[in-house]
ZANU-505092 format. One record per atom (N, C-alpha, C): x, y, z. Coordinates in steps of 0.1 Angstrom, whole numbers, plus 5000, padded with zeros to 4 digits. Layout:
XYZ/...
This chain:
911089436589/912189536583/911689646590/912289786593/911689876600/911889976595/910590116595/911290216592/912090326600/912990376593/913290486603/912790616597/913090746612/912590866608/912290916595/913490896588/913690936573/913090906563/912490756568/911090746559/911790616552/913290616551/913690476547/914290356551/913990246549/914090106558/915790096563/915590036574/916990026579/917289906587/917789786590/917889656596/918789696606/919089826607/920689826617/920289776625/921889716634/921489696649/920789546649/920089536639/919089356644/919589226638/920989226634/921289106625/922089026634/922689126646/923489006654/922588896664/922888776666/922588676673/922388666683/921988716696/922488716707/921688686717/921888646731/921088626741/921188776757/920688826762/921288916772/921088806782/922388816793/921988736805/922888846815/922688766831/922988856839/922588796852/923388846865/922588826880/921388896884/920488866891/919088896889/919489006903/920588996909/920589086922/920189226919/919389266926/918889426925/917389416914/916589316913/915989296896/914689266906/913189316900/912589246903/912189126889/912389046891/912788896879/911488836877/910788846864/909288836858/910088646849/908788526852/909288436845/910288326854/910688236850/911488136851/912388116843/913688146847/914988106841/915388016838/915387916829/915787796822/917387806814/918287856818/919187866815/920687776816/920487656805/921687566810/923187576806/923487566811/925287566818/926187626802/925987536791/926787576781/925987706767/924787726770/923987866769/924687976776/924887996786/925188076794/926588116793/927387986792/928488056786/928888116778/927888096770/928088166754/927888276753/926588306761/925488416760/927088506770/927688456780/928788536788/929688576779/930388496771/931488486761/931188636754/929588626749/929588736737/928988856745/928588856757/928689006761/930089066774/930788936775/931489076785/932689106773/932789006763/933389116749/932889186743/931789216741/930989326732/931689426736/932189556722/931989666725/931389786727/930089726720/928789846724/927389716730/927289796744/925789746748/924589826735/923389726735/922789806721/921189796733/920889946732/919889956743/918789996731/917789956736/916589986728/915490096741/914790216731/914190276746/913090286735/911790226740/910690226739/909890326740/909290416733/908790536735/909290666729/909190816723/909490876717/908491016726/907791006738/907891146743/908391226746/908591296757/909591386761/910291276772/909691206783/910091046791/911191006781/910690986765/911890836762/912890916760/912491036752/913591136739/914991156751/914291186762/915391276775/916591156779/915291026784/916290946789/916790886776/916490866763/917990816755/918890896753/918491036754/919791116754/920891136765/919991046778/920691076793/921290946789/920990816783/921890686783/922790726773/922690826764/923690806753/924790916764/924390966770/925591066778/926190996791/925590876798/925990866805/926790696806/926390636798/926490496795/927490476787/928890406790/929790396784/929490286770/929690266762/930090246753/929090146750/927790216745/926390206743/925990266730/924990156723/924490256712/922890216715/921890316711/920990396715/919690356705/918490276704/917590336693/916690376698/915690426696/914490506697/913190436693/912790366695/911490306687/910090326694/909490376683/907990396687/906790376677/905490396676/904690406667/904490566665/904790666671/904490796672/905490906674/905790956668/907091056671/906091196669/907491296672/906991466675/906391446659/905291546658/904391626665/902991526667/903291436667/902191326670/902191246687/902991276694/902591266712/901891346717/901691246729/900991306741/901691476743/903091416743/903991596752/903991666738/903791676728/903391776724/901791816723/901391776728/900391886735/900391886749/901091866758/901391936775/901692056768/901192116785/901292236786/902692306784/903592236794/904692196794/905092296805/904492366816/904892466830/905092376838/907092436843/906992346851/906192366867/905392306872/904592336885/904592206884/905292146897/904791976894/904191936902/903591806899/901791766914/902591656920/902191616931/902591536937/901991386934/902891306933/902691166934/902391066947/901091006951/901390996963/902090876962/902590806956/903190636960/904990666958/905190806957/906790866952/906990906965/908190906975/908790996982/908791136983/908391196987/908491336985/909791376982/911291366987/912691336985/912891316972/911991216972/912991166951/912191256944/910991296948/910291416937/910591526935/911191576946/911791686946/913491696940/914091576942/914991556936/914691586921/913991476921/913691516897/913491616894/912391696902/912291836899/913091896899/914491926906/915592026910/916291966895/916491866894/917691856882/916791876868/915991886868/914691906852/914692016855/914692136865/914392276865/915792296858/916992246871/918392306867/918892326853/918392166846/918592136834/918092266826/916792276824/916092346815/916592536812/916692546831/916892646834/918192676828/919292636825/920492626818/920692656802/919492556801/918892546782/918592756780/917492786792/917192926791/917693026791/918992986794/920193116793/921093076785/920693006777/921792976765/921593016752/922093026743/921893006726/921092876723/921292826729/919592706724/918392736726/918392816735/916792836740/915792836731/915892936723/915192946712/914492816704/915792736699/915492626693/914792516702/915392516716/914792416720/912992446728/912892576728/911792596729/911392586746/912692686755/912692706768/912292846771/911892916784/911292996782/911393016799/911593156805/911193176816/910193236819/908893186824/907393306827/907193326841/906793436844/906493496859/905393476860/904493486869/902793476874/902693416884/901193396887/900693386902/899793186904/899793136910/898793046915/898093106924/896293106925/895893116933/894693026938/894293086949/893292956957/891693016966/890792976963/889693026968/889392966984/890692886988/890692877003/892092867003/892692917019/893992867022/894292707021/895592697015/895292587017/896492507028/896192377026/896792327039/897992377039/898892337029/900492377023/900792517019/900992607025/900892737016/902192737012/903692637016/904392647007/905192527001/904492466993/904392336983/906192306987/906492126983/907592116986/909092196973/908292266965/908992306953/909092426953/909092486965/908892676966/910592726962/911192636972/912792656968/913792626956/913192566950/913492526934/913092626920/911792686924/911492756916/911792916920/912093006910/912793146915/911793256920/912593266933/911193386934/909893376944/910093266947/908593256952/908493286969/907393346966/906193406974/904993436978/904393476990/902993476991/902593626981/901793606975/900993716968/901093816976/900793986973/900294046981/898894116977/898294176989/896994216985/896794286974/897594346972/897194406959/896794346946/898294266946/897794126937/896994076939/896294036948/894793906949/894394026945/893494186944/892494256938/892594226928/893194136920/892994166908/892194006902/891993906916/891093786913/890593816926/889393896925/888293886938/887493806943/887593666937/887293546942/888093496946/889293476945/890393426958/890993486969/890993396976/891593466990/893093446997/893493416983/895193296988/895993326976/897193336974/897993336962/899793326968/900293286953/901793256953/902093326942/903093376945/903893436931/905293386928/905893376916/906993276914/907493296899/908693296893/908893256884/908893106880/908893006868/909392896865/909592876854/909992786845/910292756837/909192696825/908992756812/907792636802/908792586792/908492496789/909192386780/907992356770/908092416757/907192406747/907792286736/906492176739/907092016733/907392006719/906892096710/906592116697/908392126693/908992216702/910892256698/911092186709/911192136716/911792066725/912091946721/910491846719/911291726710/911691726698/911691786691/912691756677/914091766683/914091906697/915291936699/916391836705/915391766714/915491646715/916191526706/915291526696/915691416689/916991466679/917291576679/918491596671/919791546681/919791566695/920391536707/920891406701/919491286703/920491176703/920591146688/919891176682/920791096666/921991196666/922891306671/923691406671/924691276677/924591226688/925191096695/925290956689/924890946679/924890796666/923490716674/922690776676/921090706680/920490706669/919690606666/918690596659/916990636662/916590616652/915090666655/914290556647/913490426651/912890366645/911390356645/910090376636/909090356635/908390236634/907890166650/907990056643/906590046658/905189926656/904689956671/905089826677/905389816689/905289756700/904689646700/904489526701/903289456706/903589386721/904889366720/905489286735/906889296734/907589316746/909189386744/909589266742/909389146745/909989056738/910489056724/909889136714/909889136697/911789196702/911989266713/913489306708/914589246712/914089136714/915189026718/915188916706/916788906703/918088946707/918789056700/917289136694/918489226685/919389346696/918289326709/918889446721/919289376732/920189416738/920689356750/920289416767/919189546760/918689586772/917289666768/916389686774/915189776769/914989866778/914590006775/914190076783/912790116785/911490116793/910290126785/909790246788/909390326781/909090466785/907590476774/906890366773/906090366766/904490456771/904890496785/903590556788/902390486792/900790546787/899890426783/900190276778/901290256767/901290146765/902090066772/902490106783/902989996798/901989916801/900489966797/899189886799/899489766797/899489746785/899889566777/901489556778/902589676773/903389596774/904189526786/903289616799/904489566810/903089506822/902489486816/901189426820/900389496829/900589666832/900089706846/898989776846/897989766854/896389786853/896389896860/897889916869/897590096877/897490206869/897990236858/898490336846/896890306836/896290426839/895190466837/895290606825/894790626814/894190776813/893990846819/894391006821/893691136820/893891236812/892391226805/892291306794/891991456798/893391536785/893291686788/892891696775/892291836775/891491936769/892392056766/892392106758/893592266761/892792346750/893292456750/893192536738/894292596734/895092626725/896192716718/895392876712/895492966718/894993076715/895993196712/895993296699/896693386699/896393516711/897093526715/896993656727/898193726732/899293726722/900593806727/900593916740/899393976741/899494046753/899193986764/899293876765/898993786780/900393736781/901193796796/902693776793/902693696809/902093696820/901793626827/901493496827/901293346839/900493256841/899993316850/898293246847/897693216859/897493116860/897393076872/896292876875/895892906889/894792846888/893992776895/894492686909/894492706920/895592636925/894892466924/893892486923/892792336918/893892266908/894292326899/895192286887/893992266873/892892276872/891992276863/891992386852/892192486857/891892646848/893592696849/894292726837/895592796837/895592846825/896292966824/896793056812/898493026815/898792976802/900192966799/900393006787/901193156791/901693226782/903393106774/903193156761/904593076754/905293216743/906193106735/906493166724/905593216711/904693146707/903793166700/902593186700/902093146712/900293126716/900493076730/899093086737/898893106751/897892956753/898292886760/897892786763/896692786775/895092756774/894392796779/893892606782/893392586798/893492456801/892092506811/891592356818/892092236809/890492126815/891092016816/889991926817/891391806825/890691756836/891491616840/890491506840/890291446832/888991306831/889391156830/889591136843/890191036846/889390876835/890290786831/889390666822/888890726811/889090816805/888490896795/889490876781/889590816774/890290766758/890290826748/889290966749/888591016735/889391116735/890291076720/890891206718/890691296706/889091326703/888791416699/888191526705/888191646702/888091736710/886391776712/885891816723/884691846726/884392066726/883192036714/883092156716/882592246729/881592206736/881192206747/882292266759/883292166756/884392176767/885292286763/885492306753/886092426745/885792546755/884192566750/883792676756/883692696771/883792576776/883692616791/884992616795/885992606790/887592646797/887692776789/887192806779/887392986770/886893046785/885893016786/884693096801/885693106811/885992986818/886392976826/888193066829/888993046819/889593146814/889893306818/888593276808/888493476807/888093536820/887293466825/886993496845/888293526852/889393476850/890893526855/891193616850/891093596832/891593716825/891093776815/889893886818/889093946809/889693886794/890893986796/891694046778/890993906773/891293816775/891193646763/890293676758/889093776759/887793736749/888293816737/889493886736/889593936725/890993816718/891493726725/891993596718/891293556703/892493516697/891793456680/893193376679/892493286665/893193156660/893193056668/892093066677/891992936689/892192776680/892492716687/893092566689/892692486694/892292366693/891792246701/892892156703/893292096714/894192006719/893691906725/893891786722/893391636731/894591566734/894991556744/896091456750/895591366767/895791246762/895491156777/896991146785/896691196796/897791156805/898591006807/899890966810/899790826815/899790836831/898990846836/898890896849/898490726862/899590736869/899790626880/899790686896/899590626904/899790646917/901290696923/902190636914/903890696920/904490646902/905890706897/906490706884/906790536886/906790446877/907390336883/908790356872/909890346880/911490386878/911990276883/912490146876/912690026881/913589946870/914489836877/914589756865/913989636869/913989536858/913189416858/913789326848/914089236855/914789086845/913288996837/913288996828/912088906823/913388816816/912388696817/912788506818/911688456811/912288396799/911088296792/911788196784/911688076787/912387996780/913987976777/914588016793/915887996791/916488126786/915788236779/916588356774/915588466786/916888576788/916788666793/916788806789/915788926792/915889036788/915989166800/917189216803/917089306814/915789446806/915089486817/914389636811/913889716821/914089836817/914389966827/912990016823/912290026834/911290086834/911090256839/910290326827/910690466831/908890546828/907690526832/906890556829/905590576840/904690656837/903590676848/903490816854/904490876844/904591036847/902991126848/902291106844/901091176844/901091336838/900791386846/900691566843/901991616850/902591556853/904091566861/905191586851/904791466840/905791446833/906891576828/906591696822/907891736815/908391796833/907591806839/907991866858/909291776860/909691646856/910391586865/910591496853/910891516840/911591426828/912891396834/913691516831/915291516833/915391456843/914691456856/915491366869/915191236865/914091216860/913891076855/914390996848/914891056836/916191026827/917190946831/918091076840/918991036845/918990926859/917990936868/917690796872/917790656862/917190716853/916890576846/918290526840/918790616831/920190636830/921190526834/921190576851/921990476860/921490336864/920490316861/919990216858/920290116851/920290156835/920690076828/922390076826/923190176831/924290176837/924890006843/923590026856/923989926862/923989806859/922489776846/922489686840/923789646826/924189676821/925689706812/926689646820/926689716831/927489656840/927589476846/926389456845/925889316852/926089256837/925889276829/925989186810/927389166814/929089246819/929689256814/930689196823/930089156834/930689086845/930588966843/931788896842/931688726846/930988706856/930288566854/929688506865/930288426871/930988386884/931388216887/930988126882/931888046875/931787916870/931487856885/930587706880/930687636893/931987536891/932487506906/933487426906/932887296906/931787226906/931387126901/931687056886/
């Protein structure tokens, strides 16, 4: 019995007994399929005739919820169930600073990263200009990214996606005497504490379910679901056996400083000041392999000191709260299909994880791509397999 988000128990969508099957073209295949012909025929009859493809999305951070919304919108005749052991406000995405300034993934082509960022930026910009902006926690913020030495690339790949990107003037740089170069632009801030509940409402509004459960093995979802979308972040170390993904600990401060209106970001990405609707985020840390979720008082003092050096008025900040999150980091986002096979059973999986500190910046773009892959899976399941003439 699974607990839903309202606290009641539900077995909705879990009673049908069926298997998932389909061709392996274009798939990464795990295991050795041993499907007998009669069983395969029964599976194909069930899949071809199904009115609804049952999709489970594992993970309820910004990537999981946005993927669930995109699947609901783009995949015909499907039901979506989001399954996670933690929902907002207890996810890593709730701690994220939420500023749309992408970082580069070494193992992902730049043109692909730029497309993900543009799709995400355009999606959030539309919300920022709508009546939903307040509820969704999306706002435009202008500011500066500053460098102690001139960067190798003074115009980043995303410069023509954000608004009004330009080189800082000498007059602007005088505010930061330790820095020799800077960029000014307007971007978006996405506040997880508002955006995640907003996404949840959209999932539920399209008929989706939210189930609280810790998944130890993706096979637990077979045969209750036809397709699984893995958005489990760090959980993919276990669920996908992926040793490439590791935590990068981030500690930030939430402070009350309503007079701060512009963002300031050190080009290294380690020190930043991001104003939002109700508080200002001060950061940060980048501690690879550190699983500690407890705030460190010494680190908090150091973060505050670094940020006050950039913006002295922050010495008057009050209501300081410490937050810690573990970024699910990987050399590149894993966004691909995989066909799991075990004892004659097949389970199509779409992976969408490993976004690290760039999750908010590219979440909608990767969600759209994951939804397209799910659509391919559904099409494969609904397409008859040619029968042998022997």
